[in-house]
N, C-alpha and C positions, 0 to 999 in steps of 0.2 A: 532743908526744906524741898518739897516736890513741887514744881510749877507745872500744873497740867502733867503731861508725860515727860517733862524735862528733868532729868536726873544728874545732878552735878557729878563730875568724876568718872562717870562711865557713859559710854557712847558706842553705837555700831552703825556703820554707813558703808556705802560702796558708791565709788567715784571713779571715772574714767582716767586712765594713767596719764595721758596728755595734759588734762586740765590740772590734775593735782601736781604734776611737774612744772607746770607754768607759775602756779600760784607759789609752791615751794622754793621755786627759783627767785622769785620776788623778795619771799620774806626771810628766807636763809641768808640772803646777800647783806642784809642789816646786822645779822647776828655775828658778834666777835668770837673769833677762834678760841681765844682765852678768857674764861670768866671766873672770877672769884666768887660770884653769886651762881651757883648751879643752875637755878632755873632760867637764868638768861641765855643759856645755851639752847633752851628749849623753844619750841614753837607751840602757841596754845590752839587747840582745836575747839570750836564751839559749833555743836551741830544742832540746827533748829529743824523743824519740819521737812523742808526741802532744799535746804542750804547749810553750807560749810563754810564758817569764818575761819581764817587763819591769822594769828597775830603774832608778831615778834618786835622786840625791842632791845636797845643797847642803852637804855636809860635816857638818852638824848633824842633818838629817832624812834618812832612808834609807827608800824605798818599793819593794816588790818585789811585782808581782802576777802571777799565772799563770792562764792561759786556755787551753781547748782550741784546737789548730791543727793542719792536715794538713801535717806536717812531711816533707818529702822529704830534706834533708840536714840532720842535727843538728849544731849548731854555735852560735857566738856571734859579735856584732859590735856596735858602737855607732854611732849616727846621731843628727843633730841633733834634739832633742825638740820644740821649738817649731814648726819647719818641717814635722816628720812630722805633727804634730797638724793644722796648718793644712791639709796637703794632704788628709789623710784625712777631715777635716771637709767638704771640698769635694767628694768623690766621691759618686756617685749611691747613695741607700739601697738596701740589699739587695745591693750588688755585692761581689765577691770580690777581695781584695787579695793580690797575690803579691809577696813581698819575697825578692830573690835577691842574693847577692853572690858566688855560686861562679865566675863569670867573672872576676871582677877583685874581690879581697878589699879594696882600697881604696875600692870604691864600691858603694853599695846601691842596687839597681835596684827601683823599685815599679812594677809593673804592674797597671792594672785597667781593663777594658774598653779603650778606645782611648787611655787616658792612659798615659804612661810618664814617670817622674821618675827622675833619677840623683841621689843624695845621697852627699857624701864621708863616709867612715867613718873612725874612729880606732880604734886597736888596743884589743882588750878588756883587756889585761894593764895598760893605762893608767888603767882604770876603778877608783876606791876600793872597797875590800870593807869594809862597815861592819857588816852584820848577820852573824848566823849562831851567834854564841856564847850560851850558856846564860845566863840571868839568874836570880839565886837566888829571888826570890819570884813564885810563880805562881798565878794565880787566874782564875775567870771571872766577867764581869760582864754582867748584862743590858744589851743595847744601850740599852734605854729609860733605864736608870740613868745610862750615860756620857752620852746625850744631855742628861739633866737637869743633871748636875754641869757640863756645859760652857755650856749655854744660860743657866742661871740666874746664872752668874757672869762670862761672857766680856767682858760690856760694861764691867764695872768694872776691867779689866787696865790697868795704867799704860802709857802709850806714852813715858813719859820715861826715856830712855836711861841718864841718871845713875844713877837708882835702879833699876838692871838686875834686882835681885831682886824687883822688882814686876812685871816684864814678863811674868808668866805667871799660871798658876792653881796654887795651892798645894793639892796632894792629899795628904791624911794620914788616919790613923786616930785616932779621938777617943772618948774614953768619954762617953757621954751618959745620965745617971741610970742607970748599972750596965749599959747595953747598948754594945757597940760598934759604931760607925758609920764609914763611909768619908765623909770630909767634903772638900769644895773651898771654897776662900777667894780672892777676888781684891779687891784694893783698889788705888786710885790716890792715897790720901791725902785724897780729896774724898768718896769713897763706897766702901762696902765691901759685898760680897755673900758670904753664907755658906750653902751647901746641903749637906743630908747624905741619904746613902742607906744602906740596910742593908749592913753590911761583909760582903762575900763570904767564903766559907771559904778560908783561904791567904792572905788580905790582912792578918790581924791583926798579923804581925811587919814589914810593909814600912816602910821609912824613910818620912819625909814627902819629897815630891818637888815641884819646881816645874817645870811643864810649860810651855815657852816659847810666847809669843803665835802665832807662825807655825805651830808644830806644832798647836796648839789649832785655829786656823782651817782647816788641811788635814785635820784629824782630823774636824771637824765637817762638812766636805764629803762624806767618805767616809761618816759616820754615816747619811746619808740612805739608804744601800744596805746596812747591816748587817743580818746575820741576826738571830737571837734573841739569841745570846751572843757576846761578845768575850772571847778570852783575853788577858790581860793579865800581862806580865813586867816586873818592876821590879829594878833594882839601884841603887846610890848615885849612878850617873852616867847612867843611861838608862832609858828605859821603851819597851816594845814591845806594840803592839796587833796582834792577829791574827784574821782572820775571812775566810771565803768567798774563799780564794785571795789574800788581801791580807796582807802583813806590813809593819807601819809602825812604825819604829824612830825615836826622837828622843833627842838627847842632852838632859839636864835643865840647867836654869839652876844654876851652881855659886855658891850664896850662900845666906844665912839669910833665911828670910821672917820679917818682924817678929812679935813677940807680939800678934797682932790682937786678943786677948781685952780688952786694955787699953783700946781704944777703942770697945768696945761697951758703951754707957751701961747701968747697972743701975737707977739711981735716978729715971729719968723717970717723971712721975706723971699728965701730962695725956693723956687718950686721945681721939683723934678716929677716928670710923669714918666712912667715905664710900664711895658706890657708885665702885667702880673706873673704870667706862667713863664716867660723868658727871664724875668729877675730871679723867681725861685730857683729855677732849675740851675742858673749860673751861680747862685748863692751856695746851692748844695754841692755843685761840683767843685768849686773852688776850696770849700771849706772841707772837702774830703782829705786834703792833706795834712790838716791840722788835727793833732793827736792830743793837744792839751785841753785841759777842762775849758778854758774861757772861750776857745773856738772863735778868736777874734778875726773879724774881717774887716778890711779896709775900703771905703767906697771914696774913689777919687772922681770929682766931678769938673768937667770943662764943658764948654758950649756944645750941646747936641751928643756928648759923650759920657759914658760912665765905665771907669775901669774899676773892677773888682779885684783885691789882692789879698793874698794870705801868705804869710811867712811863718813856717814852722821850724823851731830850732833843730829838730832832728830829722825832718823828712824833706826839707827843701821849700819851695814856694810854688804858688799858682797865681796865674792872673787870667782875666777874661774881660774882653770889651763888649759894652752893648751900646747900640745908638738909642739915644733916649730923647725926650722932649725937656731941655734945659737951657736957659740963656741967662742965668745970673752969673755972678763973679765966681771963679773956681773954689772948691772947697774939698778939703780931705777930712772924712770923719770915720771913726771906727765902731763897729758894733758887735754884740754877742751874736754870731750867726743863727744860733739855735733860737734866740729869741726873735730875730728877724724873720726866720722861717715860719714860727708860731703865728706872728702877725699876718704876714702873706697868705697864710693857710686860711685866714678868716676871710680874705677878699675874694668875692665871687665875680666880680666885675672884671672886665679886660684889662682895665688900667689903674695901677696903684699911684697914689699922689703922695709925696714926701715933700713936707714943708720944713725947711731947715733954717737955722740961724748961722751957727758956726760949729766947729769941732768939739766945743765943750758943753753945748746946749741941749736940751730935750728936743727930739724931733717928732713932728707930728706925721702920722700915716693914716691915709684915708683910702676908701673905694671911691673912684670918681663917679660911680654909679649909685651911691648909696650914702644920704647926708644924715643917716640916723646913728651911723656908727663912727667912733673916733678911736685912734690908738696913740699912745705917746711911748716913745723909746728913748731911754737914757743912753748917750754914746759911752764909749770906753776907749781909753788910750790904746793906740796901737802903735 
């Protein structure tokens, strides 16, 4: 069928190279390198009167981005995503790119300056339609809040496939001292990260959702370019983020996130406060001697003093002392130094607060200048 002058399977348009590269950069990043279904390696082009929409999917994530273009023939086609991106990236800056498959709908011809590329197309009707329907819970979230939710928790997402329900960030509404907050939690069983932002209007009744790791990574890349606010739509099975011509939809992890409140200790009574950057630098230095996987580091605490030490079977040992604010009983506790650094990197304030119980119990880590964020770290035997 022909809708006005819209002709499925063929199109002809011209677009500025920088704009096309930016959009292809976003959409090709979702496309898996190896696909059993050929059309999933492609990006779908949809050209309307003055705009071009590009769509890609891996069947879990779907991204559509719309940009202005000079469209001569409205229509649609699909072409290889990674190849296109590699070509456009190599074209000279500021050049114009013409995309045309009106001569032969099976091949897309890309002309730019003296270069001409011919890429094979696959029919648009083979391309899966994943987005478009309404999701029941809708609200606006400041871009800064979404970046905070992701950045403060992403490092703690589990990569262990067997515990698939931990392979994402759990975003849910929570009551904190009588006010409703939007909270994100991630844990891999060794560490846990929890952060809260103000609950946006319209989010109060949303179900708790687990956003998968790949979607979190892709969304965070896009987050660099977000405007002020992002429209978020949520159902039991999907979440959609819309902003500035981009619509990003992902399936959610179908599982139950564990009752993480049980692992957050409440009875820890030994409080250590230490300069965040001094501490991070000391941990990095001392753990440089360690070559083993666990990278265990020992923290020895006495009044006003912290002794960091690492013993490596092959390389020897390293120690460093730091003056700290600590007045409780002495304690020695071991941690994975990588995990310790992941957490201290999230702390923007000058002082990090560690609240400990003993050498075998989980330790709380906080930024003294930020009470919306909390980290839990399990000790290791050293």
